[in-house]
N, C-alpha and C positions, 0 to 999 in steps of 0.2 A: 328292958322295960317289961314289967310283969303284966299278967293278963288284966288285972283290975285297972291299972293305970292306962293301959292301952284301950280298954273298953271306954273308960271315962273320956280319954282324949278323943277317941273316934266319934263318940256322941257329941261332944262339944264342937268338934270341927264340922260335923254334919249340920248341926244347929247354925253354926256361924256361916257356913256356905249357903244355907237356905236363906238366912236373913240377907246376905249378900245378894242373892238372886232376887229377893223381894225388892231391895233397894235399887237394883239395876233395872228391873223390868217394870216395876210398879210405881216407886216413889220418884225416881229421878225423871225430870221432864223430858219430852221429846225434843231433840236438837232441831232448831228451826231449818237449817240448810240440808242436813244429811238425813234427817228422819230417824227412823228406828234402827237403821244400820249402825248409827253411832254408838248404840249400846254394846257392840263388840268391844269397844274401847275398855270397858271396865274389866274385861277378861284379858284382852290383849296386854295391857299395861301391868295387870296383876301377874300374869305368866312370866313376863320379863323381870318383875321384882323378885320372884322366887328364883328365876334362872341366875340372875346377878348375885343374889344372896348365896346360892350354892356354889357358884364359881368362886366367891369370896372365901367360903369355908374350904373349898378345895385348895385354894391358894395357901391359906394358913396351915392346913394339914400337910401340904407338900413341903413347905419351908421347914415345918417341924420335922418331918421325916428326913430331910437331907441333913438336918443339924443333929439329929439323934438316931440315925439309922442303925447304929450298933447297940442300941439299948432295947430293953423289953417293950418300950412304948412305941417303938417304930411300927409294928404290925398294926397297933390300934390307929395311928396316924394314917397309915397306908389305907386301912379299911374306910376311915372317915373320907379320905381323899377320892377314892373311887366311887363311894356311894354318892357323894355330893356331885361328882362329875356326871355320873349317870342321870341323876335328877335334873341337873342343870340343862343337860342336853334335851331331856324330855320337855321341860318347860320352855326352853328356848324354841323348840320345834313348834310347841303349841302357839307360842307367841307369833312366830313367823307365818304359820297358817292363818291365824286370826287376822294378822295384818293383810294377808292376801284376800281373805274374804271381805274385809273392809274395803280394800283398794279397788276391787272390780267395780262396784256399783258407784263408788265415789270418784275415782280417777279414770274409770273406763278400762283399765289394764290391771292384770294380776301382779305384775312385778315391774319395777324400774330400777335401774342400776345408779340411784343416787347414793349420797355418802352414808345415810342412816342405814339403808337397806343392805348396801354392799358390805359395810363394816360389821353388821350383824350376821350376814351370811358367812363372813370370814371367821367370826367368833364361833359360830356353829361348826364350821369345818375344823377348826382347831381342836375343839374338845371332842368332836368325833374321832379325830386322829389320835387323841390322847387315849380314848377307849380301845381303838383298834391296836395301838401300840401295847397296851396292857394285855390284850388278848393274844397277839401274834408273836410278841417278843419272847424269847426263851431265856431262862436262867434268872439269877438273882439281880441282874442289872435292869431288868424291866421296870420295877417300881422307881428306880433312881432315875432312868431316862424319862419316864412318865412324869415325875415330879419336876424335872427340869422343864419339860414341855409346858406343864401347868402353869409355871411361874412366867414363862414367856407368853403364854396364851392370855393370861389375865390382863396383860397390857392393853388389849383390845377392848376390855370392858369400859374403862373411862372414855376411850375413843368413841365407842358406841353411844354412850350416854351424851357426850358433848358435841357429837357430830352436828346436830341441828343448831347448835350455838355457834360453832366454828365455820360452818359452810352453809350456803343457801341450798336447801334441799326441797324436794317435792313433798317430803313428809312434813306434817304440821309442826309448827313451832311449839316450844314448851307452853303447856296450858296450866300445869300444877304450880310451877314457880316460874312465872314469866318475868317480864320487866319489873324491876324494883321489887322483886320477890313476891309480887302479887299474883294470886291465882286467876286464871282467865275462865274458870269454870263457874257455873251457877252453884250456889252453896249446896243444893240438893244433889247435884252431880258430883261435887267434890266429896260429899259424904258417902255416896254410893261407891265411889272409886276407893276411898280409904278403908271402908268396911270390906270391900272385896280383896284389896291388897292384904289386909290383916288375915282374912279368912284363908287366902291362898298361901300365905306365909305358914300359918298354923298347919294347913294340910301338908304342906312341903316338909314341915318339921316332923310330923307323925310318920309320913312315908319314909323319910330319911332314916328314922330311928329303927324302923322295921328293916330297911335295906342294910343298914350298918350291922344289926344283929345277924342277918343272913351272911353277910361277908366274913364276920368273925367266925361263924360256924364253918364256913368254907376254909377259912385259914387253918382252923383246928383239924378239919378233915384232911387237908393237905399234909399237915404235919404228921398226922397218924400214918398216912399212906407212905410218906417218906421213911418213917421209922420202920414200918413193915417191909418196905423195899430193901432197907439196909439189912434187916434181920434175915430176909430170904437169900440175900446175896452172901451173907456170911454162912448160912446153912449150906448153900450149894458149893461153897469154896471148901467146906470141910471133906 
């Protein structure tokens, strides 16, 4: 991403996020039961939308890496995978914290171990483990092991999404696509939610592009360091 494209993208995302904030705080009506605390929902759901999208990118890149790990495209796929996983964990963390901030005034507790919250926490743990594995494991096997873990970990994503449909939970039932595919939201609320989801996805895409570029630079640096280490070893052996 060159500087001009990045600048344009950053300005566009800033405007879109600002418009989303306006929709969430000013345009969307106040929910009758929960009051203004319900407005956290627009950012809670948007954060998880980005997290799930990034975990999906991580899955695709991990599968590609395992299939083509002996080709020149493997390093790019690995960079995509780790960049997406890091952002997925960040946005998943934001979503969890937003949910806790919403739960305290509405439920009277910060956390409850129902199916939706527990499966989401397990998802967060899986991808944190993925990042720890990449950092702590040594040798060329680390990306391969991490890719296998990523494929396993993504299985929890549809479980998280469907948990409130499969089990009775304290978490609210679906409001975007409820029974018969109908939305349970006021039209202005639905607009605010969709605008914020779009804004967050665009923001995630821009940050992902920057993070991917950084990871490719790190890969290039590691290659240079490895070549220099070999050259020094040869010089010392003479």
